Every structure is written in C-alpha cells, then in structure tokens.
C-alpha positions as CSV (number, residue, x, y, z in Angstrom):
1,X,15.4,14.5,-27.9
2,X,18.7,15.4,-26.0
3,X,19.1,13.9,-22.6
4,X,19.5,17.3,-21.0
5,X,16.2,18.5,-22.6
6,X,14.5,15.3,-21.4
7,X,15.5,15.8,-17.8
8,X,14.5,19.5,-17.9
9,X,11.0,18.4,-18.8
10,X,11.1,15.5,-16.4
11,X,11.7,17.8,-13.4
12,X,8.4,19.5,-14.3
13,X,6.4,16.3,-14.6
14,X,8.1,14.4,-11.7
15,X,4.9,14.8,-9.7
16,X,3.1,12.3,-12.0
17,X,2.1,9.1,-10.2
18,X,5.2,6.8,-10.1
19,X,7.2,9.2,-12.3
20,X,10.5,8.7,-10.4
21,X,10.3,4.9,-10.4
22,X,9.5,4.9,-14.1
23,X,12.4,7.3,-14.7
24,X,14.8,4.9,-12.9
25,X,13.5,2.0,-15.1
26,X,14.0,4.1,-18.2
27,X,17.5,5.1,-17.2
28,X,18.5,1.5,-16.7
29,X,16.9,0.3,-19.9
30,X,18.4,3.1,-21.9
31,X,21.8,2.4,-20.4
32,X,21.7,-1.3,-21.2
33,X,20.7,-0.6,-24.8
34,X,23.7,1.8,-25.4
35,X,21.6,4.9,-25.5
36,X,23.4,6.8,-22.7
37,X,26.9,6.4,-24.2
38,X,28.8,7.2,-27.4
39,X,31.5,5.1,-29.1
40,X,35.1,6.2,-28.6
41,X,37.8,5.3,-31.0
42,X,40.2,4.8,-28.0
43,X,38.0,2.1,-26.5
44,X,39.3,-0.7,-28.7
45,X,37.0,-3.6,-29.6
46,X,34.8,-5.8,-27.4
47,X,36.3,-8.8,-29.2
48,X,39.7,-8.0,-27.7
49,X,38.0,-7.9,-24.2
50,X,36.6,-11.4,-24.8
51,X,40.0,-12.6,-25.8
52,X,41.4,-11.3,-22.6
53,X,38.7,-13.0,-20.7
54,X,39.7,-16.3,-22.3
55,X,43.3,-15.7,-21.4
56,X,42.4,-15.0,-17.8
57,X,40.4,-18.2,-17.6
58,X,43.3,-20.2,-19.0
59,X,45.7,-18.7,-16.5
60,X,43.5,-20.0,-13.6
61,X,42.8,-23.4,-15.3
62,X,39.2,-22.8,-16.4
63,X,37.9,-24.3,-19.6
64,X,37.6,-22.2,-22.7
65,X,34.2,-20.7,-23.0
66,X,31.9,-21.8,-25.8
67,X,30.9,-18.2,-26.1
68,X,34.2,-16.9,-27.4
69,X,35.0,-13.6,-29.1
70,X,33.7,-14.9,-32.4
71,X,30.6,-16.9,-31.3
72,X,27.3,-15.9,-29.6
73,X,25.2,-18.1,-31.8
74,X,24.0,-20.2,-28.8
75,X,21.6,-17.5,-27.8
76,X,17.9,-18.0,-28.7
77,X,15.9,-15.1,-30.1
78,X,13.6,-14.9,-27.1
79,X,16.6,-14.6,-24.8
80,X,18.0,-11.4,-26.4
81,X,14.9,-9.5,-27.6
82,X,16.8,-6.2,-26.9
83,X,18.8,-4.7,-29.8
84,X,22.2,-3.6,-28.6
85,X,24.8,-1.5,-30.6
86,X,26.8,-3.3,-33.2
87,X,30.0,-2.6,-31.2
88,X,28.6,-4.6,-28.3
89,X,28.2,-8.4,-27.9
90,X,26.1,-10.8,-25.9
91,X,27.7,-13.1,-23.4
92,X,26.5,-15.4,-20.7
93,X,27.2,-14.4,-17.2
94,X,29.0,-17.7,-16.5
95,X,31.5,-16.9,-19.3
96,X,32.6,-13.6,-17.8
97,X,32.7,-14.3,-14.1
98,X,33.8,-17.0,-11.7
99,X,31.1,-17.5,-9.1
100,X,30.0,-19.7,-6.3
101,X,27.7,-19.8,-3.2
102,X,28.9,-19.2,0.3
103,X,29.1,-21.0,3.6
104,X,26.2,-23.1,5.0
105,X,25.3,-22.2,8.6
106,X,25.4,-25.4,10.7
107,X,26.4,-24.7,14.3
108,X,26.6,-28.4,15.0
109,X,29.2,-29.1,12.3
110,X,30.9,-25.8,11.5
111,X,34.3,-25.3,13.1
112,X,37.0,-22.6,13.1
113,X,37.1,-19.0,14.3
114,X,34.0,-17.0,14.7
115,X,33.8,-14.5,11.8
116,X,31.4,-11.9,10.6
117,X,29.2,-13.0,7.7
118,X,26.3,-11.5,5.7
119,X,23.1,-13.0,4.6
120,X,20.5,-12.0,2.0
121,X,18.9,-9.8,4.7
122,X,22.1,-7.6,4.5
123,X,22.1,-7.4,0.8
124,X,19.9,-4.8,-1.0
125,X,19.8,-3.4,-4.5
126,X,23.1,-1.6,-4.9
127,X,24.1,-1.4,-1.2
128,X,24.5,-3.3,2.1
129,X,22.8,-2.9,5.4
130,X,25.4,-3.9,8.1
131,X,23.7,-2.9,11.3
132,X,23.0,-6.5,12.2
133,X,25.9,-8.7,11.1
134,X,26.0,-12.1,12.6
135,X,28.9,-14.5,13.2
136,X,29.6,-18.2,12.5
137,X,32.6,-20.5,12.8
138,X,34.6,-20.6,9.6
139,X,37.9,-22.6,9.2
140,X,40.9,-20.9,7.6
141,X,40.8,-23.3,4.6
142,X,37.2,-22.3,3.9
143,X,37.9,-18.5,3.8
144,X,38.8,-18.2,0.1
145,X,35.6,-19.7,-1.1
146,X,33.2,-17.8,1.2
147,X,34.9,-14.4,1.6
148,X,34.1,-11.3,-0.4
149,X,36.7,-8.6,-1.1
150,X,36.2,-5.1,-2.4
151,X,34.9,-5.2,-6.0
152,X,33.2,-8.6,-5.7
153,X,29.6,-8.7,-7.0
154,X,27.3,-10.4,-4.6
155,X,23.9,-11.7,-5.8
156,X,21.0,-13.2,-3.8
157,X,20.4,-16.9,-4.5
158,X,17.3,-16.9,-2.4
159,X,14.7,-14.4,-1.2
160,X,14.5,-11.8,-3.9
161,X,16.7,-13.9,-6.1
162,X,19.0,-11.8,-8.3
163,X,19.2,-8.8,-6.0
164,X,22.8,-7.6,-6.3
165,X,25.3,-5.2,-5.0
166,X,29.1,-4.7,-5.2
167,X,31.0,-5.0,-2.0
168,X,32.5,-1.5,-1.5
169,X,34.6,-1.9,1.6
170,X,38.3,-2.7,2.1
171,X,37.6,-5.1,4.9
172,X,36.7,-8.6,3.8
173,X,33.4,-10.2,4.8
174,X,32.2,-13.8,4.8
175,X,28.9,-14.7,3.1
176,X,26.4,-17.5,3.6
177,X,25.3,-20.1,1.1
178,X,22.2,-18.1,-0.2
179,X,24.5,-15.5,-1.7
180,X,26.5,-15.9,-4.9
181,X,29.9,-14.2,-5.1
182,X,31.0,-13.3,-8.6
183,X,34.5,-12.2,-9.6
184,X,34.5,-10.7,-13.1
185,X,37.4,-11.4,-15.5
186,X,39.6,-8.9,-17.3
187,X,38.5,-5.7,-15.5
188,X,34.9,-6.0,-16.5
189,X,33.1,-3.4,-14.3
190,X,31.1,-5.1,-11.6
191,X,28.9,-2.0,-11.2
192,X,27.9,-2.3,-14.9
193,X,26.8,-5.9,-14.4
194,X,25.0,-5.0,-11.1
195,X,23.0,-2.3,-13.0
196,X,22.1,-4.8,-15.6
197,X,20.6,-7.1,-12.9
198,X,18.7,-4.0,-11.7
199,X,17.4,-3.5,-15.2
200,X,16.2,-7.1,-15.4
201,X,14.4,-6.5,-12.1
202,X,12.6,-3.3,-13.0
203,X,11.5,-4.6,-16.3
204,X,10.3,-7.9,-14.8
205,X,12.6,-9.9,-17.1
206,X,14.4,-11.4,-14.1
207,X,11.3,-13.6,-13.4
208,X,12.4,-15.9,-16.2
209,X,15.4,-16.9,-14.1
210,X,13.7,-17.2,-10.7
211,X,12.4,-20.5,-9.6
212,X,10.0,-21.5,-6.8
213,X,6.7,-20.3,-5.5
214,X,6.6,-17.6,-2.8
215,X,10.3,-17.5,-1.9
216,X,12.2,-17.5,-5.2
217,X,15.7,-18.9,-5.8
218,X,18.3,-18.7,-8.5
219,X,20.8,-21.6,-8.8
220,X,24.4,-21.2,-9.9
221,X,23.5,-22.9,-13.1
222,X,20.7,-20.5,-13.9
223,X,22.8,-17.5,-12.9
224,X,25.5,-18.7,-15.3
225,X,23.0,-18.9,-18.2
226,X,21.8,-15.3,-18.0
227,X,22.6,-13.3,-21.2
228,X,24.6,-10.0,-20.5
229,X,25.1,-7.2,-23.1
230,X,28.8,-6.4,-23.1
231,X,30.5,-3.2,-24.3
232,X,34.2,-2.5,-23.8
233,X,35.5,-1.8,-20.3
234,X,36.0,1.9,-21.0
235,X,32.4,2.3,-22.2
236,X,31.1,0.3,-19.2
237,X,32.7,2.8,-17.0
238,X,31.2,5.7,-18.8
239,X,27.8,4.1,-18.6
240,X,28.1,3.5,-14.9
241,X,29.1,7.1,-14.3
242,X,26.2,8.4,-16.3
243,X,23.7,6.1,-14.6
244,X,25.0,7.1,-11.2
245,X,24.6,10.8,-12.2
246,X,21.0,10.3,-13.4
247,X,20.1,8.1,-10.4
248,X,21.4,10.9,-8.1
249,X,19.0,13.3,-9.9
250,X,16.2,10.8,-9.2
251,X,17.2,10.6,-5.6
252,X,17.1,14.4,-5.3
253,X,13.6,14.6,-7.0
254,X,12.4,11.8,-4.7
255,X,13.7,13.6,-1.6
256,X,12.0,16.8,-2.8
257,X,8.7,14.9,-3.3
258,X,9.0,13.4,0.2
259,X,9.7,16.8,1.7
260,X,6.8,18.3,-0.1
261,X,4.5,15.5,1.0
262,X,5.7,15.9,4.6
263,X,5.0,19.6,4.6
264,X,1.6,19.1,2.9
265,X,0.6,16.4,5.5
266,X,1.5,18.8,8.4
267,X,-0.3,21.7,6.7
268,X,-3.3,19.4,6.1
269,X,-3.5,18.4,9.7
270,X,-3.1,22.0,10.9
271,X,-5.7,23.2,8.4
272,X,-8.2,20.5,9.4
273,X,-7.7,21.4,13.0
274,X,-8.2,25.1,12.2
275,X,-11.3,24.3,10.3
276,X,-12.5,22.2,13.3
277,X,-12.0,25.2,15.7
278,X,-13.4,27.7,13.3
279,X,-15.4,26.2,10.4
280,X,-15.8,29.5,8.6
281,X,-16.5,29.7,4.8
282,X,-13.0,31.0,4.2
283,X,-11.4,28.0,5.9
284,X,-13.8,25.7,4.1
285,X,-12.9,27.2,0.7
286,X,-9.2,26.7,1.5
287,X,-9.7,23.1,2.3
288,X,-11.4,22.4,-1.0
289,X,-8.9,24.3,-3.1
290,X,-7.5,21.9,-5.8
291,X,-3.9,23.1,-5.2
292,X,-4.1,22.0,-1.5
293,X,-4.4,18.3,-1.7
294,X,-5.7,17.1,1.7
295,X,-6.4,13.4,1.4
296,X,-10.1,13.2,0.6
297,X,-10.8,10.4,3.0
298,X,-9.3,12.6,5.8
299,X,-11.6,15.4,4.6
300,X,-14.7,13.2,4.7
301,X,-13.8,12.0,8.2
302,X,-13.3,15.6,9.3
303,X,-16.7,16.6,7.9
304,X,-18.5,13.9,9.8
305,X,-16.6,14.6,13.0
306,X,-17.5,18.3,12.8
307,X,-21.1,17.5,12.0
308,X,-21.7,15.5,15.2
309,X,-20.0,18.2,17.2
310,X,-22.5,20.8,16.0
311,X,-19.9,22.8,14.1
312,X,-21.2,22.5,10.5
313,X,-24.5,24.4,10.8
314,X,-25.6,27.2,13.1
315,X,-28.0,26.5,16.0
316,X,-31.5,28.0,15.7
317,X,-33.1,29.1,19.0
318,X,-36.6,28.3,17.8
319,X,-35.7,24.6,17.3
320,X,-37.4,22.3,19.9
321,X,-34.6,21.2,22.3
322,X,-33.4,17.6,21.9
323,X,-34.4,16.8,25.5
324,X,-38.1,17.7,24.8
325,X,-38.0,15.6,21.6
326,X,-36.5,12.7,23.5
327,X,-39.2,12.8,26.2
328,X,-41.8,12.6,23.5
329,X,-40.1,9.4,22.2
330,X,-40.2,7.7,25.6
331,X,-43.7,6.6,25.1
332,X,-42.9,5.1,21.8
333,X,-39.8,3.5,23.4
334,X,-41.9,1.9,26.1
335,X,-44.2,0.4,23.6
336,X,-41.4,-0.9,21.4
337,X,-39.3,-2.5,24.0
338,X,-40.2,-5.7,25.9
339,X,-41.1,-5.2,29.5
340,X,-38.0,-6.9,30.8
341,X,-36.0,-3.8,29.7
342,X,-36.0,-0.9,32.0
343,X,-35.8,2.6,30.6
344,X,-32.1,3.3,30.6
345,X,-30.6,6.2,32.6
346,X,-28.2,8.8,31.4
347,X,-24.4,8.9,31.9
348,X,-22.9,9.0,35.3
349,X,-19.3,9.7,36.4
350,X,-18.3,10.2,32.8
351,X,-16.6,13.3,31.4
352,X,-18.1,14.0,27.9
353,X,-17.3,17.0,25.7
354,X,-19.6,20.0,26.1
355,X,-22.4,20.1,23.4
356,X,-24.0,23.2,21.8
357,X,-27.1,24.7,23.3
358,X,-30.2,22.5,22.8
359,X,-28.2,19.3,22.4
360,X,-27.8,16.5,24.9
361,X,-25.8,13.3,25.3
362,X,-27.9,10.1,25.1
363,X,-27.1,6.4,25.2
364,X,-27.9,4.7,21.9
365,X,-30.6,2.6,23.7
366,X,-32.3,5.9,24.7
367,X,-33.0,6.9,21.2
368,X,-33.5,3.5,19.6
369,X,-36.4,1.2,20.2
370,X,-34.5,-1.8,19.0
371,X,-30.8,-2.7,19.2
372,X,-29.8,-6.3,18.5
373,X,-27.6,-8.4,16.2
374,X,-28.2,-10.8,13.3
375,X,-28.1,-14.6,12.9
376,X,-26.2,-16.6,10.4
377,X,-28.0,-19.7,9.0
378,X,-26.2,-22.8,7.6
379,X,-24.4,-22.1,4.3
380,X,-26.6,-24.5,2.5
381,X,-29.6,-22.3,3.3
382,X,-28.2,-19.2,1.6
383,X,-28.4,-18.5,-2.1
384,X,-26.0,-16.3,-4.0
385,X,-27.3,-13.9,-6.6
386,X,-31.0,-14.7,-6.3
387,X,-33.7,-15.6,-3.8
388,X,-36.6,-14.2,-1.8
389,X,-35.2,-12.2,1.2
390,X,-31.9,-10.4,1.0
391,X,-29.2,-11.4,3.5
392,X,-26.5,-8.9,4.4
393,X,-22.9,-9.6,5.5
394,X,-20.2,-7.2,6.7
395,X,-18.8,-6.7,3.2
396,X,-22.2,-5.2,2.2
397,X,-21.6,-2.3,4.6
398,X,-19.5,0.7,3.8
399,X,-17.7,3.6,5.5
400,X,-19.9,6.2,3.8
401,X,-23.4,5.2,5.0
402,X,-24.5,3.5,1.8
403,X,-25.3,-0.1,1.4
404,X,-23.5,-2.1,-1.3
405,X,-25.8,-5.0,-2.2
406,X,-24.9,-5.3,-5.9
407,X,-21.3,-6.6,-5.7
408,X,-22.1,-9.9,-4.0
409,X,-25.9,-10.3,-3.2
410,X,-27.0,-13.2,-1.0
411,X,-30.6,-14.3,-0.2
412,X,-32.5,-16.7,2.0
413,X,-35.9,-18.3,1.5
414,X,-39.0,-16.7,3.0
415,X,-39.5,-19.8,5.2
416,X,-36.0,-19.5,6.7
417,X,-36.5,-15.7,7.1
418,X,-39.7,-16.2,9.1
419,X,-38.5,-19.1,11.3
420,X,-34.7,-19.3,11.9
421,X,-33.9,-15.6,11.3
422,X,-36.9,-13.9,13.0
423,X,-34.7,-12.2,15.5
424,X,-32.5,-10.6,12.8
425,X,-35.4,-9.0,10.9
426,X,-34.3,-5.7,9.3
427,X,-36.5,-3.0,7.8
428,X,-35.9,0.0,5.6
429,X,-34.3,2.9,7.5
430,X,-32.7,0.7,10.1
431,X,-29.1,1.5,10.7
432,X,-26.5,-1.3,10.5
433,X,-23.0,-1.4,12.0
434,X,-20.4,-4.2,11.9
435,X,-19.5,-5.2,15.5
436,X,-16.7,-7.6,14.4
437,X,-13.5,-6.3,12.8
438,X,-11.0,-5.2,12.1
439,X,-11.9,-2.5,11.3
440,X,-15.0,-1.5,13.1
441,X,-17.1,1.4,11.9
442,X,-18.7,0.2,8.7
443,X,-22.2,1.7,8.8
444,X,-25.1,1.7,6.4
445,X,-28.7,2.8,6.3
446,X,-31.0,0.1,4.9
447,X,-32.7,1.4,1.7
448,X,-36.3,0.6,0.6
449,X,-35.2,-1.9,-2.1
450,X,-36.9,-4.7,-0.2
451,X,-39.6,-4.6,2.5
452,X,-37.6,-6.9,4.8
453,X,-34.0,-8.0,5.1
454,X,-31.8,-10.2,7.3
455,X,-28.2,-9.7,8.6
456,X,-25.5,-12.0,10.0
457,X,-24.2,-12.2,13.6
458,X,-21.4,-9.7,12.9
459,X,-23.8,-6.9,12.3
460,X,-25.8,-4.9,14.9
461,X,-29.2,-3.5,14.1
462,X,-30.2,0.0,15.3
463,X,-33.9,1.0,14.9
464,X,-34.1,4.7,15.6
465,X,-37.1,6.3,17.5
466,X,-38.8,9.4,16.3
467,X,-36.3,11.7,18.2
468,X,-33.5,10.9,15.8
469,X,-33.3,10.5,12.0
470,X,-31.6,7.4,10.6
471,X,-29.2,9.5,8.5
472,X,-28.0,11.5,11.6
473,X,-27.7,8.3,13.6
474,X,-25.6,6.9,10.8
475,X,-23.2,9.9,11.0
476,X,-22.8,9.3,14.8
477,X,-22.1,5.6,14.4
478,X,-19.5,6.3,11.7
479,X,-17.6,7.9,14.7
480,X,-18.1,4.7,16.8
481,X,-14.4,4.4,17.8
482,X,-14.3,8.0,19.0
483,X,-17.5,7.6,21.0
484,X,-16.3,4.3,22.5
485,X,-13.1,6.0,23.7
486,X,-15.1,8.7,25.4
487,X,-16.7,6.2,27.8
488,X,-13.6,3.9,28.0
489,X,-15.3,1.1,26.1
490,X,-12.8,-1.7,25.2
491,X,-13.3,-2.7,21.6
492,X,-10.4,-5.1,21.2
493,X,-10.8,-8.7,22.4
494,X,-8.3,-10.9,24.1
495,X,-7.3,-12.5,20.7
496,X,-6.5,-9.0,19.3
497,X,-9.7,-8.9,17.2
498,X,-11.8,-5.8,17.1
499,X,-15.3,-6.4,18.4
500,X,-18.2,-4.8,20.3
501,X,-20.8,-6.4,22.4
502,X,-24.5,-5.5,22.2
503,X,-24.2,-4.0,25.7
504,X,-21.5,-1.7,24.4
505,X,-23.7,-0.8,21.4
506,X,-26.6,0.1,23.6
507,X,-24.3,2.2,25.8
508,X,-22.7,4.2,23.0
509,X,-22.9,7.9,23.7
510,X,-24.8,9.8,21.0
511,X,-24.7,13.6,20.8
512,X,-28.4,14.4,20.1
513,X,-29.3,17.8,18.5
514,X,-32.9,19.0,17.8
515,X,-34.6,17.2,15.0
516,X,-34.6,20.3,12.7
517,X,-30.9,20.7,13.2
518,X,-30.3,17.0,12.5
519,X,-31.9,17.5,9.1
520,X,-29.8,20.6,8.4
521,X,-26.7,18.7,9.4
522,X,-27.4,15.8,7.0
523,X,-28.0,18.2,4.1
524,X,-24.7,20.1,4.9
525,X,-22.8,16.8,5.1
526,X,-24.2,15.7,1.8
527,X,-23.1,19.0,0.2
528,X,-19.6,18.8,1.5
529,X,-19.2,15.1,0.8
530,X,-20.3,15.8,-2.8
531,X,-17.7,18.5,-2.9
532,X,-15.1,16.1,-1.6
533,X,-16.1,13.6,-4.3
534,X,-15.8,16.2,-7.0
535,X,-12.4,17.2,-5.7
536,X,-11.2,13.6,-5.7
537,X,-12.3,13.3,-9.3
538,X,-10.5,16.5,-10.2
539,X,-7.3,15.4,-8.5
540,X,-7.5,12.0,-10.2
541,X,-8.0,13.7,-13.6
542,X,-5.0,15.9,-12.9
543,X,-2.9,12.8,-12.0
544,X,-4.0,11.0,-15.2
545,X,-3.1,14.0,-17.3
546,X,0.3,14.3,-15.7
547,X,0.8,10.5,-16.2
548,X,-0.1,10.7,-19.9
549,X,2.2,13.7,-20.5
550,X,5.0,11.8,-18.7
551,X,4.4,8.6,-20.8
552,X,4.5,10.7,-24.0
553,X,7.8,12.3,-22.9
554,X,9.3,8.9,-22.2
555,X,8.1,7.6,-25.5
556,X,9.5,10.6,-27.3
557,X,12.9,10.1,-25.5
558,X,12.9,6.4,-26.4
559,X,12.1,7.0,-30.0
560,X,14.8,9.6,-30.6
561,X,17.7,8.1,-28.7
C-alpha cells in the first residue's frame, strides 16, 4: 500500500480509540526500519560515514571504536531484533557520539557566575519548556562540559530516562547532572537519533535500558551501549523530513479531534440543559441518537436529576397528594421510632426549589422510620467468601442503585450478628448510602437475597416508611450532594475527607411526590437507563469496529512496505 493511500484511509479512521497515538508509533517504527525512505545513488555508503566518524574521533584524541565500518558482530540477536535495510548498519550510541552529564547543583560548593540552566523538568520529547528556567553558579572553566549549543542532543538521565530533544536555539544553555549532552560525529543528524529514542519509547523497548523502581535512570554507560540503526547522513535527513511531515499531519488530526470533542461537550451540555427545561419526546430522541455521543454517565445523572424534579413523567390530578400520604405515615413513624425522638418539623428559613403540584419537601427523617449507621467488628470476626450473615462495605455499594455482593463477599457469624452488630441490622428494601468518601453518593437498595444483613460504620441505613418507595428514595439519595448543597450542609471534613454525619443524613431534603407518581417515575427511569445502557453498548461496538478496521489498515501497510 502506498503511503499516500494509507494516510487517505487513516484520516477516515482517525476517530478509532487511540488511532493518532498508534499512528505516531507506526510512523516512528516504519521510519527506523527504512520504510519511509528510498535509496539514492548519490548518498554514498554508510561504511564511508563510519570511517569519517573514526577520523573525527582520532582528531579529538578518542580511542578507535570496536564497532568500526567493517564490524558490528558485538551485537546480540535479542538486541537487534528489527531487520533494517542492507544499506544501513547497526552501531552503538557511544560509538557515534561524545556524551556526558551536566553540572551538579550544590549551592554550598558551587562557585562562579549565576547562569541559566535546564533540568529534566524543562526537557520533553522533541521540545523544551523554558517558562521556568533556574540559575546556579557555574565557573568559566566548567562551561564547556555543562553547556549545550544549537544542535546538541539532550537526553534525560533521570525521571523519564531516555526522553530526548535537540537544542534548537542559538543561545547556549547550561544543563544539570541528570541530563546527558550528546554531540554526534561527522554530521550525523541529531534529529534522526532523537526520533529513534522516541521510537524506543513508544514501542516500550526503552525499558530495557532504564534502571530503578519508580523513578528510572539511564547511566552514561547504559546510554553508550544502546544499538542505533544508521543510514547515510543524506538518508537520515530525508527520513527526518518525512517523519516531521507525517507528525504534522497527526498534529492536525489530533487538533481536529480535540476541536470536535470541545464542540460536542458544549453541545451535550446545552442539549442536557434544554432537555431539563423541556423534556419533550423530540429532545429525548435527540439525546439518545447514536451520532450524538453525550457521555452516558452524564446522561444517567441527568435522567435521575430530572426524575426527582418531577420532569420525567406528567402529574396526575387524581393522585393522592404527598402531604396526605405522609400524614398517614406519621402513625407508623411514631411506632417505629423510640420515644426520645420527637417528630421532626419541616424546613425553616431555607430556600428550596419549587416542586410540582402535589409534591412537598420533607426531611429524610420524616419519611424514614429508621436512619442509623453500621458497626465494624474486629477483622478476625469477619469471613471472606462464606459465612452465615452477609456483611456489607462501601465497595459493595454502587452509583446505580444496585448492590454488588458477588465481587468480594464478606460474612459474620449469626452470634456476632445478634450481639455485637445488633444496631446495624439491615433488612431487604432498606436503602444504604456511604457517608465516608470520597466520593459520597454510592447508594444501593438491599435485595432479598438474605433475610438479614449487616453494614460497616461508613454506611448509613435508611428504612423508608409507607409514604415513599425504596426505589424512589434511592434516586433521591443518588443526588445527595445536590440536596446537601440546597441546605448548606458541609460534607467535607477538616482533613479534606468527604463525610456526612447521621444528623446531616436525617436532615437531607427529599422532594416527595405522590406514591403513584413515585412508581411511574421509577418505571420511566428504568426505561431511560436501559436505553442509556443500550446506547453505551452500541457506541462501544462502533469503537471496537473502528479499532479493528484501523488495526487491519496498519497491518496491511506494514506488510506491503
């Protein structure tokens, strides 16, 4: 496949996940295998270049390289797995460059004039960031060893070891000891060598030369040992020009993608806002159209937010008002609560959004007969994977109202359940919410898998009265941060950790609709959530298809070049 044809097709498939990054890797790999350049009879021979290298080294008093124009037998097979054109040769980096590390920063011992110097934090792949250049004292006699001039290749010794860029400026700059400066012999193109280091990085081969755990490093000795594929200087220049051209195309495609994503994000926000103001069937159909990729998590959050505002289903005047239903629950509430609790009053001096006709704002404790939190026993009393009474932790809760007890089930004995954990008894249809984060807002309805459960101290238990369904209460609690903000509840502790007290849980404002409407809302949320799930699967399938097509295109290009 011709390169031009490949890139015509690539522009069509550039939306595949990670396509541009994969394209950059393919460009670098192809370039360093000689697939982006053709031989030219005017180039001469690479052997002549190596002879010139040896003459340059002799002129400055360096020893003759063991890897001369006629010998590259010191390479091991695993070092040079790539097959390069017969007109090229393999050399070690130390045989084509004179390199050394820079100046060590020691304010107590350094002397001389204050001079600008760069560190690894200034050196990126292929460029320098010079907004924050520091200074240190450097004596005149030290300058030659720790100063870079235009055309020097600078390579990180520490940090992301091997990261490299060519110094492009006419002004000289000092560099610290965690940077290697390399001056290549006989006109060898420093940009060609820099691109080769980039290729080692994108393919992961550079890890063979990095030492250390966490923060890697690359000593001068290791740097000198790295095998480099070497064409003639003229071919190096052609390769650099071609790579620059193709990378510029990748830059344009990436910029176009970012611009599209920015526009789509703005459109998504505007469309969600429009749907919130007017949740009509037409607006809803637009949101779920596959060509309009609103992030499905945002869509789910928007669905729940609209649900508890009364905007998803129409109100029915024949429904019994929420206030009447709540009054009928007061008797149940009085029986369920200990006498030391007074019947809570409504909100005062608080501005809450206006609700639809038939709804009312209630505190959580006005619609729940039981709000408390769990208890955590000693670890030795908990059993993983088996036992008598299930014990729930925060990671068992989810952001979609479902309980995840299969991933990592924990149990306690019946005896521990009845004695030490009696206050954290949980029953089917209770609603659970984590009150220690971050993040807050994981909420789940307890299923009927077991007759009784227990929870730890980071989980609050809400037992709804007859005036509210557990599924609707779950939707409200999934908006816990929004409702906390409405009454000015502080959910971040002094240590910066998200948390809620039981008092805050009991005082949460809950928008309460009639019971019949609650049930209609839950059904509608389920329908729209299923649609969001289907859309997510459809989008994932489209991305997978695009990725397979792109991979096939890359394989075809690689096989034919």
